[in-house]
C-alpha positions as CSV (number, residue, x, y, z in Angstrom):
1,M,0.0,0.0,0.0
2,R,2.8,2.4,0.9
3,K,4.5,1.9,-2.4
4,R,1.3,2.7,-4.3
5,I,1.0,6.0,-2.4
6,V,4.7,7.1,-2.5
7,L,5.5,6.3,-6.1
8,P,2.7,8.5,-7.6
9,V,3.9,11.4,-5.4
10,L,7.5,11.0,-6.5
11,S,6.3,10.8,-10.1
12,I,4.4,14.1,-9.7
13,L,7.4,15.8,-8.1
14,T,9.6,14.5,-10.9
15,I,7.3,15.9,-13.6
16,V,7.0,19.3,-11.8
17,M,10.8,19.5,-11.4
18,S,11.3,18.6,-15.0
19,G,9.0,21.3,-16.1
20,M,10.8,23.8,-14.0
21,I,14.2,22.8,-15.5
22,A,12.8,22.7,-19.1
23,N,11.5,26.3,-18.8
24,P,14.5,28.4,-19.9
25,A,14.9,31.9,-18.7
26,S,17.2,32.8,-21.6
27,A,14.7,34.6,-23.9
28,H,14.0,38.2,-23.1
29,G,15.2,41.3,-25.0
30,Y,17.8,43.9,-25.8
31,I,18.4,47.0,-28.0
32,S,19.5,45.9,-31.5
33,S,19.9,49.3,-33.0
34,P,21.7,51.5,-32.6
35,P,23.8,48.6,-31.5
36,S,23.9,48.2,-27.7
37,R,27.0,46.9,-26.1
38,Q,25.6,43.4,-26.0
39,A,24.6,43.6,-29.6
40,N,28.2,44.7,-30.6
41,C,29.5,41.7,-28.6
42,A,27.1,39.2,-30.2
43,Q,27.9,40.5,-33.7
44,G,31.6,40.2,-33.2
45,R,32.4,43.9,-33.3
46,V,34.0,43.8,-29.8
47,A,36.2,40.9,-28.8
48,N,36.6,39.0,-25.5
49,C,33.1,39.6,-24.2
50,G,32.5,36.3,-22.5
51,D,29.1,34.5,-22.6
52,I,27.1,37.7,-23.4
53,V,28.0,36.8,-27.0
54,W,25.5,34.0,-26.8
55,E,22.9,35.7,-24.5
56,P,22.6,39.4,-25.5
57,Q,18.9,39.2,-24.5
58,S,19.6,38.0,-20.9
59,V,20.9,41.1,-19.1
60,E,18.3,40.8,-16.3
61,A,18.7,42.2,-12.8
62,P,16.6,43.9,-10.1
63,K,15.1,47.2,-11.1
64,G,16.8,50.5,-10.3
65,S,20.4,49.8,-11.3
66,M,22.5,52.4,-13.1
67,Q,25.0,49.8,-14.5
68,C,25.1,48.4,-18.0
69,N,24.8,44.8,-16.6
70,G,22.1,45.8,-14.1
71,G,24.6,45.2,-11.2
72,G,24.1,41.5,-11.4
73,S,26.7,38.8,-11.0
74,R,27.0,38.2,-14.8
75,F,28.1,40.2,-17.8
76,A,30.3,42.6,-15.9
77,V,32.2,43.2,-19.2
78,L,29.3,45.5,-20.2
79,N,30.5,47.9,-17.5
80,D,34.1,48.1,-18.8
81,N,34.4,51.5,-20.4
82,S,38.1,50.7,-21.3
83,K,36.9,48.4,-24.1
84,P,36.7,49.8,-27.6
85,W,32.9,50.0,-27.8
86,P,31.8,51.4,-31.2
87,A,29.8,54.6,-31.0
88,A,26.9,54.9,-33.5
89,S,26.8,58.3,-35.2
90,V,23.4,60.0,-34.6
91,G,21.6,63.3,-34.4
92,N,19.8,64.7,-31.4
93,N,16.7,62.4,-31.9
94,V,17.4,58.7,-31.8
95,T,15.1,55.7,-32.4
96,F,16.0,52.9,-30.1
97,N,14.8,49.5,-31.4
98,W,14.3,46.6,-29.1
99,V,14.1,42.9,-30.1
100,L,12.0,41.0,-27.6
101,T,12.4,37.2,-27.6
102,A,10.0,37.0,-24.7
103,R,7.2,39.6,-24.5
104,H,6.9,40.3,-20.8
105,R,4.1,42.6,-19.6
106,T,5.8,46.0,-19.1
107,S,5.7,48.7,-16.5
108,T,8.0,51.3,-18.0
109,W,10.9,51.9,-20.4
110,E,13.5,54.3,-19.1
111,Y,16.4,56.0,-20.8
112,F,19.3,57.7,-18.9
113,V,22.4,59.7,-19.7
114,G,24.6,59.7,-16.6
115,S,22.2,60.1,-13.6
116,T,19.6,62.1,-15.7
117,R,16.6,60.3,-17.0
118,I,15.9,61.7,-20.4
119,A,12.8,59.7,-21.3
120,V,10.2,57.4,-19.8
121,I,7.5,55.5,-21.6
122,N,4.7,54.0,-19.4
123,D,3.1,50.8,-20.8
124,N,0.9,50.3,-17.7
125,G,1.3,46.6,-17.7
126,A,0.6,46.0,-21.4
127,Q,2.3,43.2,-23.4
128,P,4.6,44.7,-26.0
129,G,5.1,43.5,-29.5
130,A,7.9,41.4,-30.8
131,T,9.8,44.5,-31.6
132,V,9.5,47.9,-29.8
133,S,10.8,51.3,-31.0
134,H,11.1,54.5,-29.0
135,N,12.1,57.9,-30.4
136,V,14.1,59.8,-27.7
137,S,15.4,63.3,-27.7
138,L,19.0,63.6,-26.3
139,G,18.2,67.1,-25.1
140,G,20.8,69.0,-27.1
141,R,23.8,66.9,-26.0
142,T,26.8,66.6,-28.3
143,G,29.9,64.4,-28.4
144,R,30.2,60.9,-27.2
145,I,27.6,59.8,-24.7
146,L,26.4,56.5,-23.1
147,V,22.7,55.9,-22.9
148,L,21.5,53.3,-20.4
149,A,18.1,51.8,-21.1
150,R,15.9,49.9,-18.6
151,W,13.0,47.7,-19.5
152,N,11.0,47.4,-16.3
153,I,8.8,44.3,-16.1
154,Y,5.3,44.8,-14.7
155,D,4.7,41.8,-12.6
156,T,8.2,41.0,-11.2
157,A,11.0,43.0,-9.5
158,M,13.2,42.6,-12.5
159,A,14.3,44.7,-15.4
160,F,16.4,44.2,-18.5
161,Y,19.3,46.5,-19.3
162,S,21.0,47.8,-22.5
163,C,23.7,50.4,-22.8
164,V,24.2,52.2,-26.1
165,D,27.3,54.2,-27.1
166,L,26.5,57.2,-29.3
167,Q,28.4,59.9,-31.1
168,V,26.1,62.9,-31.2
169,G,26.7,65.5,-33.9
170,S,30.2,65.9,-35.2
171,G,29.0,64.8,-38.6
172,G,26.4,62.4,-37.2
173,G,23.3,61.9,-39.3
174,G,19.8,62.9,-38.4
175,G,19.1,59.6,-36.6
176,T,19.7,55.9,-36.6
177,P,19.5,53.5,-39.6
178,T,15.9,52.9,-40.8
179,P,14.2,51.1,-37.9
180,P,11.9,48.1,-38.3
181,P,8.1,48.8,-37.9
182,T,7.1,49.3,-34.3
183,S,4.6,46.5,-34.3
184,P,5.2,44.4,-37.4
185,S,2.7,41.8,-38.3
186,P,4.0,38.3,-39.2
187,Q,3.1,37.1,-42.6
188,P,2.4,33.4,-42.4
189,P,3.6,31.2,-45.2
190,Q,1.1,30.0,-47.8
191,S,1.5,26.4,-46.7
192,P,2.7,24.8,-43.5
193,P,6.5,25.2,-43.4
194,P,8.8,22.2,-43.5
195,T,10.9,21.3,-40.5
196,N,14.0,22.8,-42.1
197,P,12.9,25.3,-44.8
198,G,16.5,26.3,-45.7
199,G,17.1,28.7,-48.5
200,T,17.3,32.5,-48.0
201,W,16.0,34.0,-44.8
202,A,12.6,35.7,-45.2
203,A,10.2,37.5,-42.9
204,G,6.9,35.6,-42.3
205,T,8.6,32.2,-42.4
206,A,8.3,29.7,-39.5
207,Y,11.7,28.3,-38.6
208,A,12.4,25.2,-36.5
209,V,15.4,24.7,-34.3
210,G,18.3,23.6,-36.5
211,A,17.0,25.2,-39.7
212,T,19.7,26.7,-41.8
213,V,19.4,29.8,-44.0
214,T,21.5,32.2,-45.9
215,Y,21.4,36.0,-45.4
216,G,23.8,38.6,-46.8
217,G,26.0,35.8,-48.3
218,L,26.5,34.1,-44.9
219,S,24.9,31.0,-43.4
220,Y,23.0,30.7,-40.1
221,R,21.5,28.0,-37.9
222,C,18.2,28.6,-36.0
223,L,18.6,28.4,-32.2
224,Q,15.0,28.9,-31.2
225,A,11.8,28.0,-33.1
226,H,10.0,31.2,-34.2
227,T,8.2,32.9,-37.0
228,A,10.5,35.6,-38.5
229,L,9.5,39.2,-38.4
230,A,11.0,42.3,-40.1
231,G,13.8,43.4,-37.9
232,W,14.7,39.8,-36.9
233,E,17.3,39.3,-39.6
234,P,19.9,36.8,-38.5
235,P,22.8,39.3,-38.0
236,N,20.5,41.3,-35.7
237,T,19.2,38.4,-33.5
238,P,22.0,36.3,-32.2
239,A,19.5,34.9,-29.7
240,L,17.7,33.3,-32.6
241,W,20.4,32.6,-35.1
242,Q,24.0,31.3,-35.0
243,R,26.4,32.0,-37.8
244,I,27.9,28.8,-39.2
């Protein structure tokens, strides 16, 4: 009798624990353009970045930090101002584009230069789209600056952090490269996609883990199953694609 009682309990616990382990916390979000520090690391523009290369979307830490890594125990390389971080040339109004690999309900988006908050966008708990864009005024600043962005999650004590190096003025253009649409709508394929569609990457295509595509003359392997959106091109989403 005891075995018939204990074994089902152990089985339930095993299933619960397995579910907990199988639920990865690696998919969240980061600023893809202008390239944040983690984006520059993931795209190979800055060397010796450590494991942020594989997890640019995972800079998660408690709300309120003013550090590029959120003050957590990981990704301290993002705080290293001695590294040769590229600075995007911009004008006084900049469109920051986020790629979200998990669309958490959002409290606010905040942008800082030094200790000064230059913009806040209140989402009041709404779930964002797969990509999010914010046009932010730099308040007449010129020269090289560092912008810290915080994505504050609505129903947890956590936030996601991105730092973006900018060169304002001094020949900078009137903004950032053309951003993807704020809320692009996926375009489903005409027929159910095969497990590994291959070929050239295209928005609106559903890709399975392990699918291989070409983009810009390079080959990439899919890391997470997803339906591609404009703005999720392989070079811009290292959380979804690995160059091979």
